[in-house]
N, C-alpha and C positions, 0 to 999 in steps of 0.2 A: 731302536727296540722302545716301544713303550713301558715304563716302568707302573705307571697307574692307569686302570681302565678309566677312559674319560668318563664324565657324566653322561654325554649323550651314547655313547657305548655302553654304558652300564645300564642307561635305562632303556635302550632297545633290547639288551640281553634278558634283564627280568621281565619286561613285557612279552618277550617272546616263550616264557618259560623255563623249567630247569632242564630242557634239551638244549638250550643256547651254551650251556655249559661244556658241551660235548667239545668245544673246541680245546679244552685243555685235557693233559692227560690225568691229571688229580686236582681234587679241591682240598685244601688243607685249612684246618680249624686251628688256630694259635691260641684260642682261649682256653682255660682252666677245664680241666676234668668236670667239673660240676655244672658249669656253663654248657658244655657239650651236651651232658646227660639230660638238662633240662630241653634243647632243641638245639639243633643244627641243619644245616643243609644237605638233604639227603644223599647219601653216598659219600659224605666228607670224611677226612682221616683225622682222628684227633692226633693235634702234635704240639701239646701245650708249650709255650714258652716261658710259662710259670705253671705250677700247680696251685691248688687251691691253698694250701698253708704259705707257700711263698707269697703269692700275691696278697695275703692278708699281713703278712710281714711287712711287705714294702708298702704296703697302705696306710699301716700303722707308723712306719718311718716317716711317711711323707706329711702325715698331719702332727703328729707329737713332735719330731725333731727338726726335718727340713728337707724341700725337696731334693736338695744336692747329695744329702747322706741316703735317701732313698734311691736315687738313679744309681749311686755308687753301688748298693748292695744289688738293686736289681739287674742293674746292666751284667754284673757278673753271675749272676744266677741266669740269665736269659741266653748268654753268651755259652754257658756250659749245658743248658738244656738244649739249643739248637744243635751244639756239637753232638749231641748224644743221638739226638734224631737223624742227623746226617749219617753217622755212622751205623744206626740199626734200621731207621724205616728207610733211608733214601740212597745206602751206598750203592744198592744194584741198577739205579737208573740212569737210563743212558744221557748221552750230551744232549740229545735233541727232546729229552723230556720238558715239558711245559705244565706247570703247576699254577693253579691260582691258590692265595693264603688271604684268609681274611680274620678278622678279632671283631672286638665289640663294635667298633665305629670306623675300622679301618686305618687306623693309626700305628700307633708305636709297636704292638707287638707282632702284628701282622707285617709291618715295613721293617723290622729287624731281621725277621726271618728271610722275607724276600730278598732283602741285601745279602745276605749272605748267601742265599741260593744262587742271585743273580753274579756275585763273584767268584763262584765255583764254575760257572759257565751255563747255568740253566735259564731258561727265560721264564723266570717267575715274575707273575702280576698280582699286586692287589687289589681286593673287591673294594670300590670307592663306597664309603658308607658302612662298610662291612655287615656285620650280623644283623644291626639295625635296619639297615636299608632293604635286606633279606625280609627281614620280620614283616616292614611295613609293606612290602610287595605281597607276601603272603595275604596278610589281611586284606589289600585290595583285591586282589584276584578270588580270594573266596566269596567276598561279595558280589563279583563281576560273573566269574565261569558259570555258575549254576544256571544261570539265566538263558545260558545259550546251550544249554542240552536239554534233550527229551529224556524224560524219565517213566519208566513203567514200573509202579509201586505194587510189591508183593504185599497183601494182607492175607491175615490166618490168625485166628486164634492160638494162644500159647502152646506149643507141642505139635504144630501143624506142618513143620519140617521147612520153615518158610529157608531159612541158610541152607538147608540140603537142596532146594531148588536152585537155589541161587548158584550152588556149587554145581549143579547138573547143567543149568542154563550156560555158564562158564565154560564147562568141558566141553560143552557142544559148539561154542564159539561164540557166544555173545558178550558184549561188554555187561561187566558186573561191577557194582559198589556194594563190597561187604563191609558196612560200616560197624557192625560188630567184630568183625576181625581186626579190624584198624584199631578200636578202641579196646581189643581185649577183654571183652565182656559181654556176656548175652543179653542185655538190657534188661534184666528183672532184677527182683530182690535176691534171686538166689545165682545172679548171672556172673559172679567172680569165678574167674578161670584158676584152677589150683597152680600154684608154683610161677604165675604169670601176673604180675602186676599190671596195673593200666598204665598207658605212657601219660606224659604230663600233657596238658593242654596244649600247649605250642607245638609238641612234638606230633602229638595226633593231627593238629592243623597241618604241619609239616608234609605227614605221610597222606593227609585227605587229598591235597594240593595236588601233590604228585600224581595220585590216581586220577584225579580230574582231568588235569593236564595232558594225560595219556588218551582220553577218549576222542574218539570221531564223531563231532558233533552232527553227522548224518546219519548215523544210527542213534537205535535209542540204548539207555542204560537199565538195568534191573537193578532195584534196589529194594530193600526191606521197609515197610512203614514203620519207622522208628519215631519215638517221643523225642522231645528236644534234649533230653540227658540219656546218655548211655553209661550206666555205672555214676561214675564223678564228672564225666567229660560231657561238654556243652557241644552240639552240634550247630554249626554256624547258620545264623538266622535266615540267609540267602538261600541255603540250601535244602532248611527245613519248609520255608515258604514254596520253594520251587516243587519240592516234593508233594506237600499238602494239595497243589492245584493240579497233580499230574493225573495221568490215567492208570487205572489199576487194574489188579489180577486178584480174585479172592480164592484161596485154598479151603476146601471143604472135606474135612478127615474125621472118620470116626473115632469118636472117643477112645475106646479100646487102643486103637492105633497111635493115637496121640500121647495116651499113657506110654505106651512102648517105646516112642520116640524120646519122650521125655525122661525115661528111665534110662536110656541110652545116653544121653547127653549130660545128665546129670548124675552120672555113674560114681561119681568121685563122692559125693554124698552118703552113698550107699556104704563106701569104705570109711567114710569120716563122720560118723553121726554128731559129735561134738561140733563140727564146724556147720552141720545144717542145723543143728538147735539154735545155735548163735545166730543164723540168718532168720529163721523163723520167728526169733524173738524180735525183729524189727516190724514184726505185723502185729504187734498186741495193740498198738495204741489203734489199727484199723480193724480188727477183729476181736480183741478180746482176749484174756487170758486164758479163759474157759476152751476157747476154739483152738488156740495155739497150743495149749497142753494136750488137746484130743489129738492134734496133727503129731506132736512128739511122742506119744504113747504109741501111734501104730509105727512110727520108725524102729521104736523101741521094741514092738513086738516083729519087725521085720515083715510088716504088711504093707511093702512098698508099693504094690499096685492099687490098693485102696488108698494110700496117702496121694499116690498121684491122680488118682481121680479126684479126690476131695479138694487137694489144690486146685485143680483146674476148675472144678464145679462152683466151688466156694470162693475162690479168690481170682485167679488170671480171668476167668471169662467174663465176669462183671464188668472186672476194669478195662478188659478188651473191648468190650461194647460200648463202655462209656467214652472212651478215650478216641476210639477210630472214627466212629460215625460223626464224631463232633468235629475231630481235626483235618479228616480227609474228605473232601467236597465232592469226589466223583466216584466214593466207593459204592454209593448205591446203584451204579450204572456198571459196576464191572462184572466181566464174566467169571465165572467159577472154573476152578480146575480141580477135578477130582484125585484124591490119593487115596487108594483103597488098602495099601499095606504098609509096613514101613521099611521094606525092602529097596535097595538102591535103584532096581530096575524100573518101579515105581514113579521115580523122581526122574530119571533118565527120559521115561516114555513123557511124561507131563511135559518136559522141556522140550521134546521133540514136537509135540503137539503145538507148543506156544509158538516156537520158531518156524514150523511149517505152516503156521498159518490158520491151523483147525481151531485154536483157541485166539481170538484176537481182542486185545484191549482196548 
């Protein structure tokens, strides 16, 4: 039995993508909860051999007292934590269970857990190079994969229902990359999702790579035209460059329909006006205090449709015209998709026309 994945096996597995891990019944992350929260291999189980406070304690002993004293304390903690995981997380696993364990660099933490699991009788392996090797592979693949995919970029002014069209396309069987869903942000100054913080940059990239790796290169991938940043997250450069050189579709939607869609998507601001005002204050430097105060006054009076209309005309539309025509070289030649109302049927019909070849990018 091989106890450690050899370098050549590991490189082959990582080059093949996350699906190469399908040879294992589980992927176990032995790092601390904080390390796991920042990023991890998608689908991995968090089973820390040291929690955050314990790792800090052992690290302090190592630096201030001695490595030997640190290892005594750490060894006891690691043994106790692994025992707890065996009793709670792994107690029902069958004899032929085959887990892959990793830590920061494929060293002592994953090795300790894998050793215990093997002694029990499970065919446990460790990932050579650990999370650092995985992270290096993510960066390399995000630089490589977009170049091998064909994108069709959905454009349209704010409130045009681009995300809704993506959803309709996906429901109809198309390959869709919804960057805003992965980033947990709608991509504008009002784009924060209530009760849903954005992922870390590294976790966003892990999720993005998992999605990109699943696409069939022989079929197009539909994606919304985004800027380099979605909220606080950066879209990888290779993906942005590929999108900006891709074919486009442009949504044209009447202003009154856009306002209706905007009010549906940002309903939480109607219920939490203070949060809306905080976000509007971010636009003072761009539009001046008087204009922002005017928008706030409309919200205070409950004139939501008027506010939506003014935000579109005075803020979003000029910003869209500046960025989209400058950044997407093929937008000018793109065919138009007309949406006449805010109903789901309109977007389903538009998706059917696109996929049926009646609207060709």
